[in-house]
SEMAR-94213 format. One record per residue (C-alpha): residue number from 1; residue in three letters; x, y, z. Coordinates in steps of 0.5 Angstrom, whole numbers. Example, Ala and Ser with C-alpha at 12.3 -4.5 7.8 and 13.67 -1.06 7.14 Angstrom:
BEGIN
<vexlo><nr>1</nr><rest>ALA</rest><c1>25</c1><c2>-9</c2><c3>16</c3></vexlo>
<vexlo><nr>2</nr><rest>SER</rest><c1>27</c1><c2>-2</c2><c3>14</c3></vexlo>
***
This chain:
BEGIN
<vexlo><nr>1</nr><rest>MET</rest><c1>-25</c1><c2>72</c2><c3>125</c3></vexlo>
<vexlo><nr>2</nr><rest>GLN</rest><c1>-21</c1><c2>66</c2><c3>126</c3></vexlo>
<vexlo><nr>3</nr><rest>ALA</rest><c1>-14</c1><c2>68</c2><c3>129</c3></vexlo>
<vexlo><nr>4</nr><rest>PRO</rest><c1>-7</c1><c2>64</c2><c3>124</c3></vexlo>
<vexlo><nr>5</nr><rest>SER</rest><c1>-5</c1><c2>59</c2><c3>125</c3></vexlo>
<vexlo><nr>6</nr><rest>ASP</rest><c1>1</c1><c2>61</c2><c3>127</c3></vexlo>
<vexlo><nr>7</nr><rest>GLU</rest><c1>-2</c1><c2>66</c2><c3>133</c3></vexlo>
<vexlo><nr>8</nr><rest>ILE</rest><c1>-6</c1><c2>65</c2><c3>139</c3></vexlo>
<vexlo><nr>9</nr><rest>LEU</rest><c1>-11</c1><c2>71</c2><c3>142</c3></vexlo>
<vexlo><nr>10</nr><rest>THR</rest><c1>-11</c1><c2>73</c2><c3>148</c3></vexlo>
<vexlo><nr>11</nr><rest>ARG</rest><c1>-14</c1><c2>79</c2><c3>153</c3></vexlo>
<vexlo><nr>12</nr><rest>GLU</rest><c1>-8</c1><c2>83</c2><c3>150</c3></vexlo>
<vexlo><nr>13</nr><rest>GLY</rest><c1>-9</c1><c2>82</c2><c3>143</c3></vexlo>
<vexlo><nr>14</nr><rest>LEU</rest><c1>-4</c1><c2>76</c2><c3>138</c3></vexlo>
<vexlo><nr>15</nr><rest>ILE</rest><c1>1</c1><c2>74</c2><c3>141</c3></vexlo>
<vexlo><nr>16</nr><rest>PRO</rest><c1>6</c1><c2>68</c2><c3>137</c3></vexlo>
<vexlo><nr>17</nr><rest>ASP</rest><c1>4</c1><c2>62</c2><c3>139</c3></vexlo>
<vexlo><nr>18</nr><rest>LYS</rest><c1>8</c1><c2>58</c2><c3>143</c3></vexlo>
<vexlo><nr>19</nr><rest>GLN</rest><c1>13</c1><c2>53</c2><c3>141</c3></vexlo>
<vexlo><nr>20</nr><rest>ILE</rest><c1>12</c1><c2>48</c2><c3>147</c3></vexlo>
<vexlo><nr>21</nr><rest>GLY</rest><c1>18</c1><c2>44</c2><c3>147</c3></vexlo>
<vexlo><nr>22</nr><rest>LYS</rest><c1>22</c1><c2>48</c2><c3>142</c3></vexlo>
<vexlo><nr>23</nr><rest>VAL</rest><c1>30</c1><c2>51</c2><c3>144</c3></vexlo>
<vexlo><nr>24</nr><rest>LEU</rest><c1>31</c1><c2>57</c2><c3>140</c3></vexlo>
<vexlo><nr>25</nr><rest>VAL</rest><c1>39</c1><c2>60</c2><c3>139</c3></vexlo>
<vexlo><nr>26</nr><rest>ILE</rest><c1>40</c1><c2>65</c2><c3>138</c3></vexlo>
<vexlo><nr>27</nr><rest>ALA</rest><c1>47</c1><c2>66</c2><c3>133</c3></vexlo>
<vexlo><nr>28</nr><rest>CYS</rest><c1>51</c1><c2>70</c2><c3>130</c3></vexlo>
<vexlo><nr>29</nr><rest>GLY</rest><c1>51</c1><c2>69</c2><c3>122</c3></vexlo>
<vexlo><nr>30</nr><rest>ALA</rest><c1>58</c1><c2>67</c2><c3>122</c3></vexlo>
<vexlo><nr>31</nr><rest>LEU</rest><c1>56</c1><c2>60</c2><c3>125</c3></vexlo>
<vexlo><nr>32</nr><rest>ALA</rest><c1>49</c1><c2>59</c2><c3>121</c3></vexlo>
<vexlo><nr>33</nr><rest>ARG</rest><c1>52</c1><c2>54</c2><c3>116</c3></vexlo>
<vexlo><nr>34</nr><rest>GLU</rest><c1>54</c1><c2>50</c2><c3>122</c3></vexlo>
<vexlo><nr>35</nr><rest>ILE</rest><c1>49</c1><c2>50</c2><c3>127</c3></vexlo>
<vexlo><nr>36</nr><rest>ILE</rest><c1>45</c1><c2>47</c2><c3>122</c3></vexlo>
<vexlo><nr>37</nr><rest>ALA</rest><c1>50</c1><c2>42</c2><c3>119</c3></vexlo>
<vexlo><nr>38</nr><rest>LEU</rest><c1>50</c1><c2>39</c2><c3>126</c3></vexlo>
<vexlo><nr>39</nr><rest>ARG</rest><c1>43</c1><c2>39</c2><c3>127</c3></vexlo>
<vexlo><nr>40</nr><rest>GLU</rest><c1>41</c1><c2>36</c2><c3>120</c3></vexlo>
<vexlo><nr>41</nr><rest>ALA</rest><c1>45</c1><c2>31</c2><c3>122</c3></vexlo>
<vexlo><nr>42</nr><rest>ASN</rest><c1>44</c1><c2>30</c2><c3>129</c3></vexlo>
<vexlo><nr>43</nr><rest>GLY</rest><c1>37</c1><c2>30</c2><c3>128</c3></vexlo>
<vexlo><nr>44</nr><rest>TRP</rest><c1>35</c1><c2>36</c2><c3>133</c3></vexlo>
<vexlo><nr>45</nr><rest>ASN</rest><c1>28</c1><c2>38</c2><c3>131</c3></vexlo>
<vexlo><nr>46</nr><rest>HIS</rest><c1>27</c1><c2>41</c2><c3>137</c3></vexlo>
<vexlo><nr>47</nr><rest>ILE</rest><c1>32</c1><c2>46</c2><c3>135</c3></vexlo>
<vexlo><nr>48</nr><rest>ALA</rest><c1>30</c1><c2>52</c2><c3>132</c3></vexlo>
<vexlo><nr>49</nr><rest>LEU</rest><c1>35</c1><c2>58</c2><c3>130</c3></vexlo>
<vexlo><nr>50</nr><rest>THR</rest><c1>35</c1><c2>66</c2><c3>128</c3></vexlo>
<vexlo><nr>51</nr><rest>CYS</rest><c1>41</c1><c2>69</c2><c3>126</c3></vexlo>
<vexlo><nr>52</nr><rest>LEU</rest><c1>44</c1><c2>76</c2><c3>127</c3></vexlo>
<vexlo><nr>53</nr><rest>PRO</rest><c1>48</c1><c2>80</c2><c3>122</c3></vexlo>
<vexlo><nr>54</nr><rest>ALA</rest><c1>55</c1><c2>76</c2><c3>121</c3></vexlo>
<vexlo><nr>55</nr><rest>ILE</rest><c1>58</c1><c2>83</c2><c3>120</c3></vexlo>
<vexlo><nr>56</nr><rest>LEU</rest><c1>58</c1><c2>84</c2><c3>128</c3></vexlo>
<vexlo><nr>57</nr><rest>HIS</rest><c1>64</c1><c2>80</c2><c3>128</c3></vexlo>
<vexlo><nr>58</nr><rest>ASN</rest><c1>67</c1><c2>87</c2><c3>126</c3></vexlo>
<vexlo><nr>59</nr><rest>HIS</rest><c1>64</c1><c2>91</c2><c3>131</c3></vexlo>
<vexlo><nr>60</nr><rest>PRO</rest><c1>64</c1><c2>87</c2><c3>138</c3></vexlo>
<vexlo><nr>61</nr><rest>GLU</rest><c1>61</c1><c2>93</c2><c3>142</c3></vexlo>
<vexlo><nr>62</nr><rest>ARG</rest><c1>54</c1><c2>92</c2><c3>138</c3></vexlo>
<vexlo><nr>63</nr><rest>ILE</rest><c1>53</c1><c2>85</c2><c3>139</c3></vexlo>
<vexlo><nr>64</nr><rest>THR</rest><c1>51</c1><c2>85</c2><c3>147</c3></vexlo>
<vexlo><nr>65</nr><rest>ASP</rest><c1>45</c1><c2>90</c2><c3>144</c3></vexlo>
<vexlo><nr>66</nr><rest>ALA</rest><c1>43</c1><c2>86</c2><c3>139</c3></vexlo>
<vexlo><nr>67</nr><rest>VAL</rest><c1>43</c1><c2>79</c2><c3>143</c3></vexlo>
<vexlo><nr>68</nr><rest>ARG</rest><c1>39</c1><c2>83</c2><c3>148</c3></vexlo>
<vexlo><nr>69</nr><rest>ALA</rest><c1>33</c1><c2>85</c2><c3>142</c3></vexlo>
<vexlo><nr>70</nr><rest>ALA</rest><c1>34</c1><c2>78</c2><c3>140</c3></vexlo>
<vexlo><nr>71</nr><rest>VAL</rest><c1>32</c1><c2>75</c2><c3>146</c3></vexlo>
<vexlo><nr>72</nr><rest>ALA</rest><c1>27</c1><c2>80</c2><c3>148</c3></vexlo>
<vexlo><nr>73</nr><rest>GLU</rest><c1>23</c1><c2>79</c2><c3>142</c3></vexlo>
<vexlo><nr>74</nr><rest>HIS</rest><c1>23</c1><c2>72</c2><c3>143</c3></vexlo>
<vexlo><nr>75</nr><rest>ARG</rest><c1>22</c1><c2>70</c2><c3>149</c3></vexlo>
<vexlo><nr>76</nr><rest>THR</rest><c1>15</c1><c2>70</c2><c3>150</c3></vexlo>
<vexlo><nr>77</nr><rest>ALA</rest><c1>14</c1><c2>64</c2><c3>144</c3></vexlo>
<vexlo><nr>78</nr><rest>TYR</rest><c1>20</c1><c2>59</c2><c3>147</c3></vexlo>
<vexlo><nr>79</nr><rest>ASP</rest><c1>21</c1><c2>56</c2><c3>153</c3></vexlo>
<vexlo><nr>80</nr><rest>THR</rest><c1>29</c1><c2>55</c2><c3>153</c3></vexlo>
<vexlo><nr>81</nr><rest>ILE</rest><c1>34</c1><c2>60</c2><c3>149</c3></vexlo>
<vexlo><nr>82</nr><rest>PHE</rest><c1>41</c1><c2>59</c2><c3>147</c3></vexlo>
<vexlo><nr>83</nr><rest>VAL</rest><c1>46</c1><c2>64</c2><c3>146</c3></vexlo>
<vexlo><nr>84</nr><rest>ALA</rest><c1>52</c1><c2>61</c2><c3>140</c3></vexlo>
<vexlo><nr>85</nr><rest>TYR</rest><c1>56</c1><c2>67</c2><c3>141</c3></vexlo>
<vexlo><nr>86</nr><rest>ALA</rest><c1>63</c1><c2>66</c2><c3>146</c3></vexlo>
<vexlo><nr>87</nr><rest>ASP</rest><c1>65</c1><c2>73</c2><c3>149</c3></vexlo>
<vexlo><nr>88</nr><rest>CYS</rest><c1>67</c1><c2>75</c2><c3>141</c3></vexlo>
<vexlo><nr>89</nr><rest>GLY</rest><c1>70</c1><c2>82</c2><c3>145</c3></vexlo>
<vexlo><nr>90</nr><rest>THR</rest><c1>64</c1><c2>84</c2><c3>149</c3></vexlo>
<vexlo><nr>91</nr><rest>GLY</rest><c1>70</c1><c2>84</c2><c3>154</c3></vexlo>
<vexlo><nr>92</nr><rest>GLY</rest><c1>64</c1><c2>80</c2><c3>159</c3></vexlo>
<vexlo><nr>93</nr><rest>THR</rest><c1>58</c1><c2>85</c2><c3>158</c3></vexlo>
<vexlo><nr>94</nr><rest>LEU</rest><c1>55</c1><c2>79</c2><c3>153</c3></vexlo>
<vexlo><nr>95</nr><rest>GLN</rest><c1>56</c1><c2>74</c2><c3>159</c3></vexlo>
<vexlo><nr>96</nr><rest>ALA</rest><c1>53</c1><c2>79</c2><c3>164</c3></vexlo>
<vexlo><nr>97</nr><rest>ALA</rest><c1>47</c1><c2>81</c2><c3>160</c3></vexlo>
<vexlo><nr>98</nr><rest>CYS</rest><c1>45</c1><c2>73</c2><c3>159</c3></vexlo>
<vexlo><nr>99</nr><rest>GLN</rest><c1>46</c1><c2>72</c2><c3>166</c3></vexlo>
<vexlo><nr>100</nr><rest>GLU</rest><c1>41</c1><c2>77</c2><c3>168</c3></vexlo>
<vexlo><nr>101</nr><rest>MET</rest><c1>37</c1><c2>75</c2><c3>162</c3></vexlo>
<vexlo><nr>102</nr><rest>GLY</rest><c1>37</c1><c2>68</c2><c3>165</c3></vexlo>
<vexlo><nr>103</nr><rest>VAL</rest><c1>40</c1><c2>65</c2><c3>158</c3></vexlo>
<vexlo><nr>104</nr><rest>GLU</rest><c1>46</c1><c2>61</c2><c3>156</c3></vexlo>
<vexlo><nr>105</nr><rest>MET</rest><c1>52</c1><c2>63</c2><c3>152</c3></vexlo>
<vexlo><nr>106</nr><rest>ILE</rest><c1>57</c1><c2>58</c2><c3>150</c3></vexlo>
<vexlo><nr>107</nr><rest>ARG</rest><c1>63</c1><c2>58</c2><c3>154</c3></vexlo>
<vexlo><nr>108</nr><rest>GLY</rest><c1>70</c1><c2>61</c2><c3>151</c3></vexlo>
<vexlo><nr>109</nr><rest>PRO</rest><c1>73</c1><c2>68</c2><c3>149</c3></vexlo>
<vexlo><nr>110</nr><rest>HIS</rest><c1>71</c1><c2>67</c2><c3>141</c3></vexlo>
<vexlo><nr>111</nr><rest>CYS</rest><c1>69</c1><c2>62</c2><c3>136</c3></vexlo>
<vexlo><nr>112</nr><rest>TYR</rest><c1>77</c1><c2>61</c2><c3>135</c3></vexlo>
<vexlo><nr>113</nr><rest>ALA</rest><c1>77</c1><c2>57</c2><c3>142</c3></vexlo>
<vexlo><nr>114</nr><rest>PHE</rest><c1>71</c1><c2>53</c2><c3>142</c3></vexlo>
<vexlo><nr>115</nr><rest>PHE</rest><c1>73</c1><c2>50</c2><c3>135</c3></vexlo>
<vexlo><nr>116</nr><rest>GLU</rest><c1>79</c1><c2>48</c2><c3>137</c3></vexlo>
<vexlo><nr>117</nr><rest>GLY</rest><c1>76</c1><c2>46</c2><c3>144</c3></vexlo>
<vexlo><nr>118</nr><rest>LEU</rest><c1>77</c1><c2>50</c2><c3>150</c3></vexlo>
<vexlo><nr>119</nr><rest>ASP</rest><c1>82</c1><c2>46</c2><c3>153</c3></vexlo>
<vexlo><nr>120</nr><rest>ARG</rest><c1>86</c1><c2>44</c2><c3>147</c3></vexlo>
<vexlo><nr>121</nr><rest>PHE</rest><c1>87</c1><c2>52</c2><c3>146</c3></vexlo>
<vexlo><nr>122</nr><rest>ALA</rest><c1>89</c1><c2>53</c2><c3>153</c3></vexlo>
<vexlo><nr>123</nr><rest>GLU</rest><c1>94</c1><c2>50</c2><c3>151</c3></vexlo>
<vexlo><nr>124</nr><rest>ILE</rest><c1>97</c1><c2>53</c2><c3>145</c3></vexlo>
<vexlo><nr>125</nr><rest>ALA</rest><c1>95</c1><c2>59</c2><c3>146</c3></vexlo>
<vexlo><nr>126</nr><rest>GLU</rest><c1>102</c1><c2>62</c2><c3>150</c3></vexlo>
<vexlo><nr>127</nr><rest>ASP</rest><c1>106</c1><c2>59</c2><c3>144</c3></vexlo>
<vexlo><nr>128</nr><rest>GLU</rest><c1>100</c1><c2>61</c2><c3>138</c3></vexlo>
<vexlo><nr>129</nr><rest>PHE</rest><c1>100</c1><c2>69</c2><c3>140</c3></vexlo>
<vexlo><nr>130</nr><rest>ASP</rest><c1>102</c1><c2>71</c2><c3>134</c3></vexlo>
<vexlo><nr>131</nr><rest>ALA</rest><c1>98</c1><c2>67</c2><c3>130</c3></vexlo>
<vexlo><nr>132</nr><rest>PHE</rest><c1>91</c1><c2>69</c2><c3>125</c3></vexlo>
<vexlo><nr>133</nr><rest>TYR</rest><c1>86</c1><c2>65</c2><c3>125</c3></vexlo>
<vexlo><nr>134</nr><rest>LEU</rest><c1>81</c1><c2>63</c2><c3>120</c3></vexlo>
<vexlo><nr>135</nr><rest>THR</rest><c1>75</c1><c2>59</c2><c3>120</c3></vexlo>
<vexlo><nr>136</nr><rest>ASP</rest><c1>71</c1><c2>55</c2><c3>114</c3></vexlo>
<vexlo><nr>137</nr><rest>PHE</rest><c1>67</c1><c2>62</c2><c3>114</c3></vexlo>
<vexlo><nr>138</nr><rest>LEU</rest><c1>73</c1><c2>66</c2><c3>115</c3></vexlo>
<vexlo><nr>139</nr><rest>VAL</rest><c1>76</c1><c2>63</c2><c3>109</c3></vexlo>
<vexlo><nr>140</nr><rest>ARG</rest><c1>69</c1><c2>63</c2><c3>104</c3></vexlo>
<vexlo><nr>141</nr><rest>GLN</rest><c1>68</c1><c2>71</c2><c3>107</c3></vexlo>
<vexlo><nr>142</nr><rest>PHE</rest><c1>75</c1><c2>73</c2><c3>107</c3></vexlo>
<vexlo><nr>143</nr><rest>ASP</rest><c1>74</c1><c2>79</c2><c3>103</c3></vexlo>
<vexlo><nr>144</nr><rest>ALA</rest><c1>69</c1><c2>83</c2><c3>106</c3></vexlo>
<vexlo><nr>145</nr><rest>PHE</rest><c1>70</c1><c2>81</c2><c3>112</c3></vexlo>
<vexlo><nr>146</nr><rest>VAL</rest><c1>78</c1><c2>82</c2><c3>113</c3></vexlo>
<vexlo><nr>147</nr><rest>TRP</rest><c1>81</c1><c2>84</c2><c3>106</c3></vexlo>
<vexlo><nr>148</nr><rest>ARG</rest><c1>77</c1><c2>91</c2><c3>105</c3></vexlo>
<vexlo><nr>149</nr><rest>PRO</rest><c1>74</c1><c2>92</c2><c3>112</c3></vexlo>
<vexlo><nr>150</nr><rest>MET</rest><c1>82</c1><c2>93</c2><c3>114</c3></vexlo>
<vexlo><nr>151</nr><rest>GLY</rest><c1>83</c1><c2>97</c2><c3>108</c3></vexlo>
<vexlo><nr>152</nr><rest>LEU</rest><c1>87</c1><c2>93</c2><c3>104</c3></vexlo>
<vexlo><nr>153</nr><rest>ASP</rest><c1>84</c1><c2>93</c2><c3>98</c3></vexlo>
<vexlo><nr>154</nr><rest>ARG</rest><c1>85</c1><c2>100</c2><c3>98</c3></vexlo>
<vexlo><nr>155</nr><rest>HIS</rest><c1>93</c1><c2>101</c2><c3>101</c3></vexlo>
<vexlo><nr>156</nr><rest>PRO</rest><c1>95</c1><c2>94</c2><c3>101</c3></vexlo>
<vexlo><nr>157</nr><rest>GLU</rest><c1>102</c1><c2>97</c2><c3>104</c3></vexlo>
<vexlo><nr>158</nr><rest>LEU</rest><c1>98</c1><c2>97</c2><c3>111</c3></vexlo>
<vexlo><nr>159</nr><rest>ARG</rest><c1>99</c1><c2>89</c2><c3>110</c3></vexlo>
<vexlo><nr>160</nr><rest>ASP</rest><c1>106</c1><c2>90</c2><c3>113</c3></vexlo>
<vexlo><nr>161</nr><rest>MET</rest><c1>104</c1><c2>94</c2><c3>119</c3></vexlo>
<vexlo><nr>162</nr><rest>TYR</rest><c1>98</c1><c2>90</c2><c3>121</c3></vexlo>
<vexlo><nr>163</nr><rest>PHE</rest><c1>101</c1><c2>83</c2><c3>121</c3></vexlo>
<vexlo><nr>164</nr><rest>ALA</rest><c1>108</c1><c2>85</c2><c3>122</c3></vexlo>
<vexlo><nr>165</nr><rest>HIS</rest><c1>108</c1><c2>81</c2><c3>128</c3></vexlo>
<vexlo><nr>166</nr><rest>TYR</rest><c1>104</c1><c2>75</c2><c3>126</c3></vexlo>
<vexlo><nr>167</nr><rest>ARG</rest><c1>108</c1><c2>69</c2><c3>123</c3></vexlo>
<vexlo><nr>168</nr><rest>LYS</rest><c1>103</c1><c2>64</c2><c3>121</c3></vexlo>
<vexlo><nr>169</nr><rest>LEU</rest><c1>95</c1><c2>63</c2><c3>118</c3></vexlo>
<vexlo><nr>170</nr><rest>VAL</rest><c1>92</c1><c2>58</c2><c3>122</c3></vexlo>
<vexlo><nr>171</nr><rest>TYR</rest><c1>86</c1><c2>55</c2><c3>118</c3></vexlo>
<vexlo><nr>172</nr><rest>GLN</rest><c1>81</c1><c2>52</c2><c3>123</c3></vexlo>
<vexlo><nr>173</nr><rest>ALA</rest><c1>77</c1><c2>47</c2><c3>118</c3></vexlo>
<vexlo><nr>174</nr><rest>GLN</rest><c1>71</c1><c2>45</c2><c3>121</c3></vexlo>
<vexlo><nr>175</nr><rest>THR</rest><c1>70</c1><c2>41</c2><c3>113</c3></vexlo>
<vexlo><nr>176</nr><rest>ASP</rest><c1>74</c1><c2>37</c2><c3>109</c3></vexlo>
<vexlo><nr>177</nr><rest>ASP</rest><c1>73</c1><c2>41</c2><c3>103</c3></vexlo>
<vexlo><nr>178</nr><rest>PRO</rest><c1>80</c1><c2>42</c2><c3>98</c3></vexlo>
<vexlo><nr>179</nr><rest>ALA</rest><c1>77</c1><c2>49</c2><c3>95</c3></vexlo>
<vexlo><nr>180</nr><rest>LEU</rest><c1>76</c1><c2>51</c2><c3>102</c3></vexlo>
<vexlo><nr>181</nr><rest>THR</rest><c1>84</c1><c2>49</c2><c3>103</c3></vexlo>
<vexlo><nr>182</nr><rest>ASP</rest><c1>86</c1><c2>51</c2><c3>97</c3></vexlo>
<vexlo><nr>183</nr><rest>LYS</rest><c1>83</c1><c2>59</c2><c3>98</c3></vexlo>
<vexlo><nr>184</nr><rest>ALA</rest><c1>85</c1><c2>59</c2><c3>105</c3></vexlo>
<vexlo><nr>185</nr><rest>LYS</rest><c1>93</c1><c2>58</c2><c3>103</c3></vexlo>
<vexlo><nr>186</nr><rest>GLU</rest><c1>92</c1><c2>64</c2><c3>98</c3></vexlo>
<vexlo><nr>187</nr><rest>CYS</rest><c1>89</c1><c2>68</c2><c3>104</c3></vexlo>
<vexlo><nr>188</nr><rest>ALA</rest><c1>96</c1><c2>66</c2><c3>108</c3></vexlo>
<vexlo><nr>189</nr><rest>ASP</rest><c1>100</c1><c2>69</c2><c3>101</c3></vexlo>
<vexlo><nr>190</nr><rest>ARG</rest><c1>96</c1><c2>75</c2><c3>101</c3></vexlo>
<vexlo><nr>191</nr><rest>LEU</rest><c1>97</c1><c2>77</c2><c3>108</c3></vexlo>
<vexlo><nr>192</nr><rest>GLY</rest><c1>105</c1><c2>74</c2><c3>107</c3></vexlo>
<vexlo><nr>193</nr><rest>LEU</rest><c1>105</c1><c2>69</c2><c3>113</c3></vexlo>
<vexlo><nr>194</nr><rest>ALA</rest><c1>106</c1><c2>61</c2><c3>113</c3></vexlo>
<vexlo><nr>195</nr><rest>PHE</rest><c1>100</c1><c2>57</c2><c3>113</c3></vexlo>
<vexlo><nr>196</nr><rest>GLU</rest><c1>97</c1><c2>51</c2><c3>118</c3></vexlo>
<vexlo><nr>197</nr><rest>ARG</rest><c1>91</c1><c2>47</c2><c3>117</c3></vexlo>
<vexlo><nr>198</nr><rest>ARG</rest><c1>87</c1><c2>45</c2><c3>123</c3></vexlo>
<vexlo><nr>199</nr><rest>PHE</rest><c1>81</c1><c2>40</c2><c3>122</c3></vexlo>
<vexlo><nr>200</nr><rest>THR</rest><c1>77</c1><c2>41</c2><c3>128</c3></vexlo>
<vexlo><nr>201</nr><rest>GLY</rest><c1>71</c1><c2>40</c2><c3>127</c3></vexlo>
<vexlo><nr>202</nr><rest>TYR</rest><c1>65</c1><c2>43</c2><c3>130</c3></vexlo>
<vexlo><nr>203</nr><rest>GLY</rest><c1>69</c1><c2>43</c2><c3>137</c3></vexlo>
<vexlo><nr>204</nr><rest>ASP</rest><c1>65</c1><c2>45</c2><c3>143</c3></vexlo>
<vexlo><nr>205</nr><rest>LEU</rest><c1>60</c1><c2>48</c2><c3>139</c3></vexlo>
<vexlo><nr>206</nr><rest>ALA</rest><c1>57</c1><c2>41</c2><c3>138</c3></vexlo>
<vexlo><nr>207</nr><rest>THR</rest><c1>58</c1><c2>40</c2><c3>145</c3></vexlo>
<vexlo><nr>208</nr><rest>ALA</rest><c1>54</c1><c2>46</c2><c3>147</c3></vexlo>
<vexlo><nr>209</nr><rest>LEU</rest><c1>48</c1><c2>45</c2><c3>142</c3></vexlo>
<vexlo><nr>210</nr><rest>ASN</rest><c1>48</c1><c2>37</c2><c3>144</c3></vexlo>
<vexlo><nr>211</nr><rest>ALA</rest><c1>47</c1><c2>39</c2><c3>150</c3></vexlo>
<vexlo><nr>212</nr><rest>LEU</rest><c1>40</c1><c2>43</c2><c3>150</c3></vexlo>
***
């Protein structure tokens, strides 16, 4: 019986067909839209994408194990694997795991830094310790990833406790979308923060993927 077209038969059984010349990007689900847009705009047909649940953004202690599992699942099928996460609150464990597995990842502490550009973010970080950042994704998913997980839908009085030491909300815009800007302003109003929009584009995410 002939093996399916996407598989090859070996003595050990059926294994996925090797994706010769392909790069697999294992990404945070919060970056899926941006990575697809970059791939299409640049004709990066050699890049394949698989995403882990974006909700891991709220559970950084689970990210390293999830990335390990994804690399183990796919590494026999791809010549190169790239991890589209920064440290993202893993306390260095993700970087250590990637080094151990021999895969590269995005430099930097989190997505806010690499969207801004690591050098630029380092320059402004000291003056923006009281800033709360949102990206395009987090503006779209504000209720699911900020408002409800923090319990503000049930206890709005917690807002003053959570955000007492914040001064402004900074919207790092990846796209020029007036509707998203309006929604980001609404998010700032709901949190009682001043609003600032900065068009960052894709920042160092584009640089990292271009290097592949």
